[in-house]
Phi, psi and omega in degrees: 000346181273354182290122180278122181278318179196178181237145173231122181052039177081002179253128180289134178256118180268173180300316182293326175299313183294316180299314180298317180297314181295314180296318180297313179295320179296317182299310182288330176297313180295320178297319179297333177270001179077021182272132178292344178297342180300331181288323178295319176294324179300323178297315179295322180297318179298317179297317180295319178295320178301315179296319180297310183291326176296314182296323184263007178058035176269080191292324180298315179289326179300318182295338182273347183297321175299325177294314178300321179297316179298317179297320179297318179295317178299314180297319179300317180293315182298318183289332183260350179227060180289152173289159187302320182283353182258002187266151173275181178300327181278002180083010179274158174291129181291147168283132179228171182248151170285150172283167179296327177295317178295322177298319177297319179298313182293325177297313178297318180299317180298314181298311182294312182294319180295319179294315179297316180293325178297318177299315180297314179299318181300324182275321183278325184231073183298344179285345180295119184290336182222070186299325183282322175292319177300315181291324178297315178301315182298313181295318178298321178298314181295319178294316179298319179297316182295315180293324176295321178298331178269001182057046176269129179306325183299341180302328183286333173295317179293320178299324178295321176296321176300312183299317181293315181291323176296319178300315179297319181295314180295321178295322183293332180255007177074023180269072189290334179297317180288341176298322179299314180296318180298322178294320177296319175299320181298314178298317179296321180298317179295314180298319182291325177304314181284324181294317180293327177294324181289319184274358182298000000 
């Protein structure tokens, strides 16, 4: 996994980096098109991320992979077993919106959880240069995954926030290779935002 395939902005890209990037982009692209195949790719992506974080000793991110896996399983079930009132003419799970009250709840949840996780990261992993930004990205990813699992249109708003904060995080630590991937995620997020509104 340490073999460098090529370099981007002076950073070596290994096989596991490339596999994770391809699986991640494929997963969100399929989700943005409303395809249930995104969950199968998501399972592979979780396994690849687990291997990546294990190899690079990124323990905080490693600990979150079981949570991501559980959300993926829940989403797979929800998308393939919608309730009768939630189905489209084709029998698919409908895209729906959060209410303003629910949006307020999730906003508060993100602030509280990100702050709490940031304190924990700061104490457990003092080497983390940006524990609060890191925790905000992590919490936003989990919320976006959960809302996506429920096929809520609002998930793409959260994914756009994830993309912007991830871009800021990667720029701040000089990880320019991942900036390219974050920009691709950002473009996909904007396209998916409009596509889900259209298919609702």
